[in-house]
C-alpha positions in Angstrom: 21.2 -30.6 54.1 22.9 -31.8 50.8 20.8 -30.6 47.9 20.2 -33.7 45.8 18.8 -33.5 42.2 15.7 -35.5 41.6 16.1 -38.1 38.9 13.7 -39.6 36.1 15.0 -43.3 36.8 11.9 -44.4 38.5 9.5 -42.8 35.9 11.6 -44.4 33.0 11.4 -47.8 34.8 7.8 -47.8 34.9 7.6 -46.5 31.3 9.4 -49.7 30.2 7.0 -51.8 32.2 4.0 -50.3 30.1 2.9 -47.4 32.6 3.3 -44.7 29.9 1.9 -41.8 31.7 3.4 -41.5 35.1 2.3 -38.8 37.5 4.0 -37.4 40.8 1.8 -36.2 43.5 2.9 -34.2 46.7 1.4 -31.7 49.2 2.6 -28.6 51.0 1.3 -26.9 54.0 0.8 -29.8 56.1 2.4 -28.5 59.3 1.0 -24.7 58.8 -1.0 -23.0 61.4 -2.9 -21.1 58.9 -4.1 -21.6 55.3 -5.1 -24.5 53.0 -3.0 -27.4 52.5 -2.4 -27.7 48.8 -1.6 -30.6 46.6 0.0 -30.9 43.1 0.1 -33.5 40.5 2.4 -33.3 37.3 2.8 -35.8 34.4 6.2 -34.8 33.0 7.0 -35.2 29.2 9.8 -37.7 28.7 10.7 -35.9 25.6 11.0 -32.4 27.2 13.4 -32.6 29.9 13.4 -30.2 32.8 16.7 -29.9 34.4 17.4 -28.6 38.0 14.2 -30.3 39.7 14.5 -30.2 43.5 12.2 -30.7 46.4 10.6 -27.3 46.9 11.8 -27.1 50.5 15.4 -27.1 49.0 14.9 -24.3 46.5 14.7 -20.5 47.0 11.5 -18.7 46.0 13.0 -17.2 42.9 14.1 -20.5 41.6 10.6 -22.1 42.6 8.8 -19.5 40.5 11.2 -20.0 37.5 10.7 -23.8 37.7 6.9 -23.4 38.1 6.6 -21.6 34.7 8.8 -24.2 33.0 6.9 -27.0 34.5 3.4 -25.7 33.7 4.8 -25.1 29.9 6.5 -28.3 29.3 4.5 -30.8 31.4 2.2 -33.2 29.7 -0.5 -32.3 32.4 -0.6 -30.6 35.7 -3.3 -29.8 38.3 -3.6 -28.6 41.9 -6.4 -28.9 44.6 -6.6 -27.8 48.2 -8.3 -28.4 51.5 -9.5 -25.5 53.4 -8.8 -25.0 57.1 -12.4 -25.7 58.0 -12.2 -29.0 56.2 -8.7 -29.7 58.1 -10.7 -28.8 61.3 -13.5 -31.1 60.3 -11.7 -34.4 59.1 -8.1 -33.8 60.5 -4.9 -32.8 58.6 -3.9 -36.2 57.4 -7.3 -37.1 55.7 -7.5 -33.5 54.3 -4.2 -34.0 52.9 -5.0 -37.1 51.1 -8.4 -35.9 49.8 -6.5 -32.9 48.2 -3.9 -35.3 46.5 -6.9 -37.3 45.3 -8.5 -34.4 43.8 -5.3 -33.0 42.1 -4.9 -36.4 40.4 -8.5 -36.5 39.4 -8.0 -33.3 37.5 -5.2 -34.5 35.4 -6.0 -34.9 31.6 -5.3 -37.3 30.5 -5.4 -39.5 33.7 -2.1 -41.2 34.7 -1.5 -45.0 34.4 0.8 -44.8 37.4 1.0 -42.3 40.4 4.2 -41.8 42.4 3.2 -40.3 45.8 5.8 -38.7 48.5 5.6 -41.2 51.3 1.9 -42.1 51.4 -0.5 -44.2 49.6 -3.7 -42.5 48.7 -6.8 -44.4 49.6 -9.6 -45.0 47.1 -7.3 -44.0 44.0 -8.6 -45.4 40.6 -5.1 -46.2 39.4 -2.1 -47.9 40.3 0.3 -46.1 42.7 3.5 -46.3 45.0 4.5 -44.5 47.9 8.2 -43.6 47.9 9.8 -42.3 51.0 11.2 -38.8 50.4 9.9 -38.9 46.9 10.1 -35.2 46.3 13.8 -35.5 46.6 14.5 -38.7 44.4 11.6 -38.8 41.7 11.4 -35.8 39.1 7.6 -35.9 38.7 7.1 -35.8 42.6 9.6 -32.9 43.0 7.8 -30.9 40.1 4.3 -31.6 42.0 5.8 -30.4 45.1 7.2 -27.1 43.4 3.8 -26.5 41.7 1.8 -27.0 44.9 4.4 -24.8 46.8 4.3 -21.9 44.4 0.5 -22.0 44.2 0.0 -22.1 48.2 2.8 -19.0 48.6 0.9 -16.8 46.2 -2.5 -17.6 48.2 -0.7 -16.7 51.3 0.6 -13.4 50.0 -3.1 -12.5 49.1 -4.1 -13.7 52.6 -1.3 -11.1 54.0 -2.8 -8.2 52.1 -6.1 -9.0 53.7 -4.9 -9.6 57.1 -1.8 -7.3 57.8 0.3 -7.9 60.8 0.5 -11.6 60.8 3.4 -11.8 58.3 1.8 -14.4 56.2 4.0 -13.1 53.3 7.2 -14.0 55.2 6.4 -17.4 57.1 3.6 -18.4 54.9 1.6 -19.7 57.9 4.2 -22.0 59.3 5.1 -22.2 63.2 7.5 -19.6 63.7 7.9 -17.1 66.8 6.7 -14.1 64.5 3.4 -16.1 64.0 3.0 -17.1 67.7 3.5 -13.3 68.7 0.9 -12.3 66.0 -1.5 -14.8 67.4 -1.0 -13.7 70.9 -1.5 -10.0 70.0 -4.1 -10.1 67.3 -5.8 -13.3 67.7 -6.7 -15.9 65.2 -8.3 -15.2 61.8 -10.9 -17.3 59.9 -8.0 -18.8 57.8 -6.3 -20.3 61.0 -6.8 -24.1 61.8 -8.6 -24.3 64.9 -7.8 -27.8 65.5 -4.0 -27.1 65.8 -2.9 -26.7 69.5 -1.3 -23.1 69.2 -4.5 -21.9 67.4 -6.8 -23.7 70.0 -5.1 -22.0 73.0 -5.3 -18.5 71.2 -9.1 -19.0 71.0 -9.1 -20.1 74.6 -9.8 -23.8 73.8 -8.2 -26.8 75.6 -7.2 -29.7 73.2 -8.1 -33.1 74.8 -6.8 -36.3 73.6 -9.9 -38.3 73.1 -9.4 -40.4 69.8 -6.9 -43.1 69.9 -6.4 -42.8 66.0 -6.3 -39.0 66.0 -3.3 -37.7 63.8 -0.4 -36.0 65.7 -0.6 -32.5 64.9 2.4 -30.5 64.0 3.3 -28.0 66.6 6.3 -26.9 68.8 6.7 -26.7 72.6 7.1 -23.0 72.7 3.9 -22.8 70.8 1.9 -24.2 73.7 3.8 -22.1 76.2 1.4 -19.3 75.7 2.3 -16.6 78.2 -0.4 -16.8 81.1 -2.2 -19.5 79.2 -3.8 -22.5 80.9 -0.9 -24.9 79.8 1.7 -22.5 81.4 -0.5 -22.7 84.6 -0.8 -26.4 84.5 2.6 -27.3 83.4 4.6 -24.5 84.6 7.3 -25.0 81.9 7.2 -25.5 78.1 9.9 -28.2 78.6 7.2 -30.3 80.3 4.8 -30.1 77.3 4.6 -33.1 74.8 5.8 -31.9 71.2 2.3 -32.0 69.9 -1.2 -33.1 70.9 -3.7 -35.2 69.0 -7.1 -33.1 69.3 -10.0 -35.0 69.4 -12.5 -32.5 71.3 -12.2 -28.8 72.0 -13.4 -27.6 75.2 -14.2 -23.8 75.6 -12.3 -22.0 78.5 -10.2 -23.6 81.1 -11.7 -25.6 83.9 -9.4 -27.7 86.1 -12.3 -30.0 86.4 -11.8 -31.2 82.9 -8.2 -31.9 83.4 -6.4 -34.9 85.0 -5.8 -34.5 88.7 -2.1 -34.1 88.3 -2.7 -31.1 86.2 -5.5 -29.7 88.3 -3.2 -29.6 91.5 -0.2 -28.1 89.8 0.7 -24.3 90.6 2.3 -21.9 88.4 6.1 -22.4 88.1 5.8 -26.0 89.0 6.4 -28.4 85.9 4.0 -31.4 86.0 4.8 -34.2 83.7 1.7 -35.8 81.9 0.6 -39.1 83.5 1.1 -41.0 80.2 4.7 -39.7 80.1 5.3 -40.4 83.7 4.5 -44.1 83.2 7.3 -44.2 80.6 9.9 -42.9 83.3 9.5 -45.7 85.9 12.7 -47.4 86.6 13.3 -50.7 85.0 13.3 -53.9 87.5 16.8 -55.2 86.8 16.5 -58.4 88.5 13.3 -59.2 86.3 15.4 -58.1 83.2 18.1 -60.2 84.1 15.7 -63.2 84.8 14.0 -62.9 81.4 17.3 -62.4 79.5 18.6 -65.7 81.2 15.6 -67.5 80.3 15.9 -66.4 76.5 19.6 -67.5 76.5 18.8 -70.8 77.9 16.0 -71.4 75.4 18.3 -70.5 72.3 21.0 -73.0 73.8 18.6 -76.0 74.4 17.2 -75.2 70.9 20.6 -75.5 69.4 21.5 -78.6 71.4 18.3 -80.4 70.2 19.0 -79.5 66.6 22.4 -80.6 66.6 21.3 -83.9 68.4 18.7 -84.4 65.8 21.2 -83.8 63.1 23.7 -86.6 64.6 20.9 -89.0 64.7 20.0 -88.6 61.0 23.5 -89.0 59.6 24.1 -92.6 58.6 27.0 -94.6 60.3 30.2 -94.8 58.1 30.8 -98.4 56.8 
């Protein structure tokens, strides 16, 4: 991935339009299996430029620590806020992330005139805002907020590693990596794990059920669901048959085939069963029906063009 430096172009444009205090806001830890999601908000001082601001995911830990010290010294204002794993499980990761960002912005002194958010817009925010896709790579204030949030969360996860040795929190910071999956299998989850995330739910012995239409897709990986000897291995037979992530609506303790769709209950170990929702997408296309509808569409376009041409000819006055 090409490392592109974030710029102050958007912030300077907002200042020319009268928004003098422009804040950047971003969150980190959204896809982790353990630990809080942390949001940062920063108002940079236009008179004190900070060179070398990049997205926190594209910088080394040493570079982030150095930039963290510079940002917290030179910024007009900065703040962080977090949402605990319990809060994430209660309202889902998306809403918890938005709440944390809203709290971080509310803690800024002075409050900003304009907020630039990475990708999202924050509901119920008291000031003007704009969501910029990949804002942490484009806008310096958002990149600064990302670095502040990342360093804050990493320091917290290192402290959790001391309290819970064996999980490797100081290395993977709670993210979905093979080392973390193996620790979950051997040691089980801690109180800092997010039970609403599928790999942790399976470690607890719960089955995530897709009951809410508006449930957010939880971050996860196929191999995270393929716990050795776990219920999904028995139901599906292969990690390749699993969806990438499951929206979790309710957790049902234990594994009971009666709570699963019939296609899962009849599956035997070693036999990959495709979920019914995915099987419907794999139905072959009716070629004749597709050709018929294509022909009708083309005929409609041709007739429309002929009618338009005829009407233009009728409107043109005859030459003298």
